[in-house]
ZAVEXSE-189062 format. One record per residue: residue in one letter; x, y, z of N, C-alpha, C in turn. Coordinates in steps of 0.05 Angstrom, whole numbers, plus 32768, in hexadecimal, padded with zeros to 4 digits. Each point is the difference from the previous one (the first is absolute). Example, Ala and Ser with C-alpha at 12.3 -4.5 7.8 and 13.67 -1.06 7.14 Angstrom:
<rs>
A81087F8E809C7FEE80188000801280188000S7FF980157FF28010801880017FF18016800E
</rs>
This chain:
<rs>
M7AE37D92867F800C7FFE7FE67FEC80097FEAD7FE77FF580047FEB80087FED7FFB801E8001T8001800B80187FFC801D8003801580107FF1L80197FF780028016800E7FF27FFD7FFE7FE2I7FF87FE87FF67FFC7FFD7FE37FE980127FF7Y7FEB800180107FE980117FF98008801D7FFFY8010800880148009801C8002801280077FE8L80137FEF7FF8801180057FE97FF080017FE6T7FEC7FEE7FFE7FEF7FFF7FE87FF0801A7FFED7FF7800980167FF080198000801180177FF7I80198001800A801280167FF880067FFE7FE2W80057FE87FF680057FFC7FE37FE980097FEFN7FE87FF880087FE880087FF17FFC801E8000S8007800D80177FFD801D80018014800E7FEDL80197FF580008014800B7FEE7FF87FFD7FE2V7FF57FE87FFA7FF87FFB7FE47FE980127FF8S7FED800580127FEA80127FFA8009801C7FFCV801580088010800A801C7FFE800E80037FE4F80117FED7FF8800E80017FE77FEC7FFF7FE8R7FEA7FF180037FED7FFE7FEA7FF1801B7FFDS7FFD800E80167FF180197FFF801180187FF5I801A7FFB7FFE801280167FF67FFF80007FE2G7FFA80177FF4800080037FE3801A800C7FF6L7FFF80067FE58018800B7FF48007801B800BI7FEC801180058005801B800B800C7FFE801CD7FF77FEC800F800B7FFD801B801D7FF87FFFW80077FEE7FED801C7FF87FFE801280177FF7L7FF680107FED800E80187FF8800380148017D7FEB8002801080018012801880167FF78013I80027FE6800580147FF58012801C80057FF5I80037FFB7FE6801B80047FF38008801D8002F7FEE80127FF98007801D800280078008801CL7FF17FF6801480078006801C801B7FF68007A80077FE77FF8801A7FF58006801680107FF3V7FFC80097FE7801480107FF28004801B800EI7FEB800C80098002801A800D800E7FFD801BL7FF97FEB800F800D7FFC801A801E7FFA7FFCY80077FF07FEC801C7FFB7FFA800F801A7FF8W7FF380107FF0800C80197FF7800480138018L7FEC8001801280038011801880167FF78012I80027FE6800480167FF58011801B80067FF4K80027FFC7FE5801980067FF38007801E8001L7FEC801180008004801D8001800B8009801BV7FF57FF5801680088009801A80177FF0800CR80097FEB7FF280167FF0800B801980108002E800E7FFE8016801A800E80057FFD801E8000T7FE8800A80087FFC801D80037FF58006801BR7FFF801980077FF58008801A7FE27FF88002A7FF27FFE7FE97FE47FF880017FFC7FE4800BE80147FEF7FFD7FFE7FE5800A7FFD8000801FQ80108010800D7FFF8002801D7FE5800D8009L7FF680137FF17FE7800C80067FE97FEC7FFEI80017FF07FEB7FEB7FEC7FFD80007FEB8017K80187FF8800880027FEE80177FF3800C8019G8006801980057FF5800E80177FE280027FFEV7FF580067FE87FE380037FFD7FF37FE58004V800C7FEA7FF57FF47FE680047FFF7FF8801DV80168004800E80017FF9801D7FEB80118010L7FFF801A7FFA7FEC8011800E7FE47FF77FFBA7FFA7FFA7FE67FE57FF77FF97FF97FE5800EA80137FEE80027FFC7FE6800D7FFA8003801DV80108012800E7FFC8005801C7FE4800C8006L7FF980147FF07FE6800D80037FE97FEC7FFBF80037FEF7FEC7FEB7FEC7FFA7FFD7FEC8018I80167FF7800B7FFF7FEC80167FF3800D8019L8009801980067FF4800D80177FE380067FFDN7FF880067FE77FE380057FFB7FF07FE68003Q800C7FE97FF87FF27FE780037FFC7FF8801DF8012800880117FFD7FFA801D7FEF8013800FG7FF480137FF37FEC8012800C800C8019800CF801780097FF7800B801980097FF280167FF0K7FEE800E800D7FEF80147FF2801080187FF6A8012800A8011801080177FF880117FFA7FE8M800D7FE8800180117FF87FEA7FEF7FFA7FE7G7FE77FF780047FEF7FFC7FE97FF9801A7FF2V7FFB801580107FFA801A7FF58019800B7FF0I80187FFC800D8018800A7FF280057FF17FE6S7FFC7FE5800180047FF17FE77FEC80087FEAQ7FE7800780087FED80097FED8008801B7FF4M800B801280108009801A7FF680187FFC7FEDV80127FED800780177FFA7FEF7FF77FF67FE5M7FEB7FEE80007FF67FF67FE77FF380167FEFN7FF38013800D7FF380157FF1801380127FF2V80188005800C801380127FF380177FF07FF4G7FFD7FE67FFF80167FEF7FF7800980067FE3L7FEE80057FEE800780057FE48010801A7FFDI7FF68015800E800E80197FFE801C7FFE800CA80027FF28017801A7FFC800D80137FF07FEEF7FF57FEC7FF280107FF07FEE800B80117FE9I7FF080117FF5800980117FEA80168013800AV7FFC800B801880148013800B801A7FF28006M7FFF7FE9800C80197FF28008800F7FF57FE8F7FF27FF77FEC800D7FF37FE97FFF80127FE7Q7FFF801A80047FFF80127FE980187FFE7FEEP80197FFE800A80177FFD7FED7FFE7FE77FF0E7FF97FE9800D7FFF7FE77FF27FE97FFF7FECL7FE9800C80077FE980017FED800780117FE8R800E80168005800780127FEA80147FF27FEDR80137FF2800C80147FF27FF07FF27FEA7FEFA7FED7FF2800C7FF27FEB7FF27FF0800B7FE8L7FF2801780057FF1800C7FEA8012800A7FEAE8017800B8007801380097FEC800A7FE97FEFK80057FE9800D80097FE87FF17FEA7FF77FECV7FE7800180097FEA7FF97FEE7FFF80137FE9G8003801A80057FFF80147FEB80177FFE7FECR80177FF5800980177FFE7FEE80007FE57FF2S7FED7FEF800580007FE57FF47FFA80027FE2K80087FEB7FF17FFC80007FE37FE280027FF8V7FEF7FF680127FE380007FFA7FF6801D7FFEM800C801280107FF7801C8001800E80127FECQ80147FF67FF2800E80117FED7FEE800B7FE9P7FED7FF17FF67FEE800C7FEB7FF08017800BL7FFD8003801A7FF08015800C801180198007A801980007FF78012801680077FF5801B7FF6L8001801480117FF6801B7FF9801380107FF0F801A7FF880008014800F7FF1800E7FEF7FECD8004800A7FE9800D7FF17FEA801B800C7FFBT80167FF28007801B800B7FFD800E7FF27FE8S7FF07FF47FEE800C7FF17FEA800080117FE6L7FFB801A80027FFF80117FE8801C80027FF5P800380037FE5801A80027FF480128016800BE7FF48018800580108015800A800A7FFB801CT7FF07FF2801080087FF8801B80177FEC7FFFQ7FFE7FED7FEE80157FEC7FFE801A800D7FF6G7FFE80147FEF8018800E7FF8800E800E8017K7FF0800D8011800B800D8018800C7FEC8013E7FF37FE98003800A7FEB8013801A7FF57FF5S80037FFE7FE680187FF67FF5801880138006L7FFB801A7FFD80148013800880067FFF801DA7FEB7FFD801180047FFF801D80117FE98008V7FFB7FE97FF480107FE88006801D80057FFAE8006800B7FE9801C80067FF8800E80128014Q7FF280168008800B8013801280037FF6801CI7FED7FEF800980017FF4801A80197FEE8002V80047FF07FEB80177FED8000801A80108001L800280157FEF8019801080008004800D801BA7FEB800B800C8003800E801A80087FEC8016C7FF37FE9800080067FEC8015801D7FF67FFDE800A7FFE7FE8801B7FF87FFC80138015800CK7FFB80197FFA80128015800B7FFD8003801EL7FE77FFE800A7FFC8001801D800D7FE9800FS7FFF7FE97FF3800D7FE8800C801E80038002R800C800C7FEC801D80048000800980128017T7FF0801580068007801380157FF37FF9801BA7FF27FE980017FF27FF780197FEE8016800AT7FF0800C7FEE7FEC801480077FE57FF38003G7FF4800280177FE67FF380057FEA800B7FEEA7FEF7FEE7FF67FEA80087FEF7FE87FED8004L7FE8800A7FFB7FE87FF180037FEC80097FEAI7FFC7FEF7FEC7FF080077FE97FE87FED7FFEV7FE8800B80007FE77FF07FFE7FF480047FE5I7FFB7FEA7FF17FF480017FE67FE37FF78003E7FED80137FFE7FE47FFA80037FF57FEF7FE9R7FEE7FEE80067FF47FEF7FEB7FE180038002Q7FF27FEA80057FE3800280017FF6800D801AT800C7FFA80167FF8800C801A800A801C8002R7FED801380038007801C8002800B8006801CL801480118000800F800680197FFB801D8009G7FE680087FFF7FF9801B800880078007801CE7FFD7FED801380068006801C801E80068004Q80117FF17FF2801C800580028009801A7FF2I7FF380057FE9800680197FF17FFA80198010E7FEB7FFF80107FF880178010801580078015T80107FED80088015800680148019800C7FF4G800280027FE68018800A7FF37FFB801A7FF1T801280067FEE7FFE80187FF07FFC7FF97FE2I7FEB800C7FF47FF97FFA7FE58015800D7FEDL800B7FF07FEE8013800A7FEC7FF67FFE7FE4N7FF47FE97FF97FF67FFB7FE5801580077FEBA80187FF58004801680077FEE80087FE87FEFI800D80077FEA800A7FEB7FEE80187FF2800DP80007FE6800280167FF3800E801B80037FF1S801580048010801A80027FF480147FF78016E80177FF67FF780147FF68012800980178013E800380187FF5800A801680107FEB80088015L7FE780007FF97FEB800780137FFF7FEC8017F80027FE67FFA80007FEC8016801880058013R801780057FF48018800480107FFE801A8011N7FF380147FF67FFC8019800F7FED7FFB8017I7FEA7FF17FFB7FEC7FFB8015800D7FF08017F80107FEC7FFA800B7FEF8015801B8008800AF800A80177FF78019800A800A7FFE8005801EP80137FF780107FFE8003801D7FFB801D8009N7FEF800380157FF98019800D7FEF80127FEFT7FF67FF77FE97FEC80107FF17FE47FFC800DP7FEE80127FFB7FE67FFE800E7FF07FE77FFBL80037FF37FE97FF07FE97FF9800F7FE68000H80197FFF800980107FE87FFD7FF77FE98012D7FF2800780177FF97FEB80137FE77FF07FF7G7FEF800C7FF07FE77FF37FF980027FF07FE6A7FEA7FF77FF77FFF7FEF7FE87FF680117FE8V800A7FF97FE87FF6800B7FE77FEB7FED7FF5I7FEA800B7FF87FEA7FF07FF47FFE80067FE3I80027FEB7FF07FFD80027FE37FE47FF97FF8R7FF280127FF27FE57FFA7FF67FFF80067FE2N7FF77FEC7FF17FFE80037FE38019800A7FF3G80177FF6800A801A80077FF4800A801B8008M7FF4800E80138009801A800980087FFF801DI80138011800980068003801C7FEA8011800CY7FEC7FF3800B7FE8800E80098004800E801AA800D7FF380138004800C801B801A7FF6800CA800B800F801280197FF9800E7FFD8007801DG80127FF480117FFE8004801D7FE87FF3800DC7FF77FEA7FF47FE87FF3800A80067FEC8016F7FEE7FFD801380037FED80167FF17FE67FF9L800C7FE980057FF47FE77FFA7FF87FF18019P7FEC7FEE7FFF7FF77FF1801880147FEC800AK7FFE7FF9801980127FEC800C7FF67FE47FF9P80127FED7FFF7FF87FE47FFA7FEF7FF58017S7FEF7FED7FF97FEE7FF48015800F7FEE8013K80157FF37FF680107FEE8011801C800A8003E80038018800B801A800D800180137FF18012E7FF57FF2801480127FF18012800D7FE87FF3L7FF57FF77FE9800B7FE97FF2801480077FEBI8003801A7FFB801380097FEB801C8000800AN80137FF97FEF801C800080078009801A800CK800C7FFF801780088018800F801680107FF1E800D7FF47FED8014800E7FF07FF480147FEDL7FE77FFD7FF97FF380117FED7FF8801B800EG800580167FF17FFA801A800B7FE380097FFCS7FFC801980067FE5800B7FFE7FF580017FE3R801280057FED7FF780007FE47FF67FE57FF7H800F7FEB80077FF77FE57FF87FE67FF8800ER7FFD800880197FE77FFA800F7FE9800F7FF4A800480197FF97FEA800F7FF37FF97FF47FE5A80147FF77FF17FFA7FF37FE67FF07FE78003I80067FF080147FF17FE780057FE480078009G7FFD801480117FE5800880097FEF800B7FE9M800C800F7FEE7FF1800A7FE97FF87FEA7FEDS80117FEC7FFD7FFA7FEA7FEE7FEB7FED800BE7FFB8001801B7FEC7FEF800C7FE4800B7FFBV7FFD801A7FFD7FE6800C7FFD7FFA800A7FE4S80117FFA7FED7FFC80097FE5800E7FED7FEDD7FFB80047FE6800E7FF07FEB8018800F7FF4A80098015800E801680117FF6801A7FF08001I801380097FEF801B7FF6800080118015800EI800E7FF98015801080138010801D7FF97FFDI801080137FF8801D7FFD7FFC800E800E8017V80137FF2800C800F800B8017801E7FFF7FFAV800E80168004801D80017FFF800A8004801DS80107FED800980098001801C801580168004E7FFC800F8016801380158007801A7FF5800CE7FFE7FE8800B80187FF4800C80117FF17FECT7FF47FF07FEF800F7FEF7FEE7FFE80077FE3G7FEC80117FF97FFB80077FE47FF27FEA7FF0M7FF77FEB800E7FF37FEA7FF37FE480087FF7I7FF87FF77FE87FE580067FF57FEE7FE98005S7FE88006800B7FEC7FEB80077FE580087FF5I7FEE7FED7FFD7FE580057FF67FED7FF18013A7FEB800F80087FEA7FF480117FE77FFF7FEFE7FF37FE880017FE77FFC7FF17FF07FEA800EN7FE7800580047FEE7FEC800D800A7FF7801BG800B8013800F80097FF9801B801B7FF28002R800E7FFD7FEA801A7FF37FFF801580127FF6L80187FFD800C801780117FF880157FEE7FF3E800880087FE780157FF37FF1801780127FFER80187FF7800780188011800180147FF77FEAG801480117FFD80177FFA7FEE7FFB80057FE3F7FF380167FF97FFB80087FE4801780107FF6D80087FFB7FE7801280127FF27FF1800E7FEAR800E800F7FEE7FF380107FEC7FEF7FEE7FEDE800D7FEB7FF57FF27FEF7FED7FE87FF1800CK80057FF680187FEB7FF1800D7FE880128008L8006801880087FEB801380077FF080087FE7Y800E80057FEA7FF280077FE77FEF7FEA7FF6T800A7FE780017FF07FE97FF77FE77FFD8012Y80038003801A7FEA7FFC80127FEA80157FFBL800880197FFE7FEC80167FFC7FF37FFD7FE5T800F7FF97FEC7FF57FFD7FE57FEB7FE98000K80067FEA800D7FEE7FEA80017FE68007800FK8003800F80157FE9800780117FEF80177FF5L800D80137FF37FF280187FF87FFD80047FE2L80117FF57FF0800180067FE37FFC7FE77FEFL7FEE7FEE80087FFD7FE77FF17FF880047FE4D7FEF80157FFC7FF680057FE5800E80177FF2T8015800A800D800F80177FF5801A7FF67FF5P800780077FE7801A7FF87FF58017800A8011D80157FF0800280178007800F801080167FF1P80028018800A800D80167FF1801E7FFA7FFCR800D7FF28013801C7FFA7FFC80047FED7FE9K7FEE7FEC7FFD80027FED7FEA7FFB800F7FE6N7FEE801380007FFB800F7FE7801980107FF8R800D800C80148018800F7FFA80167FED7FF6E80027FE8800C80147FED7FF77FFB7FF77FE4K7FE67FFC7FF97FF97FF77FE5800880167FECR7FF9801A8007800680167FEE801F80027FFDK800E7FFD8016801D80027FFF800C7FEA7FEES7FF67FE78004800B7FE97FF07FF980047FE2S7FE7800A7FFB7FF980047FE4801180157FF3K80078016800F801280147FF5801C7FF57FFBE80097FEF8012801B7FF47FFC80007FEE7FE8K7FEA7FF17FFC7FFE7FEE7FE8800080117FE6Q7FF1801680017FFF80117FE8801C800C7FFAA800E80098016801B800B7FFC80137FEB7FF5A7FFD7FE7800B80117FEB7FF77FFB7FF97FE3G7FE680017FF87FF87FFB7FE4800C80147FEDR7FFF801A8008800B80157FF0801E7FFD7FFDT800D7FF88016801D7FFC7FFF80087FE97FECE7FF07FEA800280057FEA7FEE7FFC80087FE2E7FEB80107FFB7FFA80097FE5801780117FF6G800A80128012801680127FF880197FF07FFAG80057FEA801080187FF07FFB7FFE7FF17FE6E7FE87FF67FF97FFD7FF27FE7800480127FE8R7FF680198003800380137FE9801E80067FFCK800F80028015801D80057FFD800D7FE97FF2
</rs>
């Protein structure tokens, strides 16, 4: 009994001495490590990387046990695995690492370091026109159930996707959108990319979603491409279904369906034109002011009679 008490006391004293030796930097180090581990677990959860990690852990455990029991050949193999482990890790988890770095680059902390400024007045004017024409085109395409895929570029540049398409650099218009997505035309299968309020490229190919097996099987290739593009960028992707004519929007890996003209206009205005006056409201104000002036002139004419 005394031996057990002495043993427990010794363990307690060892733990107390360890905690006393830990300083503020050590606590911060532990917290940062815990946050990084939690972030990595959250990143690979429900992805193919999760299965790879399980396999790597099991393989490392087997090699370690065999090495401890004196298996020389397995010890040499395990040493070689450890030597190339970092390179193998980067190769195996390249998509996940890339996605993680892109998320860090799109975070609010990194926005002041943006290399491109799209908040210029002339750019906002073009974006205002683009929003109006996109809404009009989507409404017409929805009525005729013509499939469409429109990507509105924001902070994340889409150079890789633009290279797969045809450069147009054209002023957006309802007629141009409808011509591009008209069935059997050369560019109707790909996506249109809007950059700085211009139709910059058409016929572009978009990446596949990372969790394609979890997506509703009723969704077609356009919706899947939209989700995939929204996972690797901060773009807003508009989809018009070829089967139902339904308008959907993909953003940040999520797809929202059931947009009509007013809802689509409100959504795009809120996301893209926060600092830009609503041109439709300006037109309504001018119209109402003209009506008031006309009514005032009519009343004055009636009084004079």
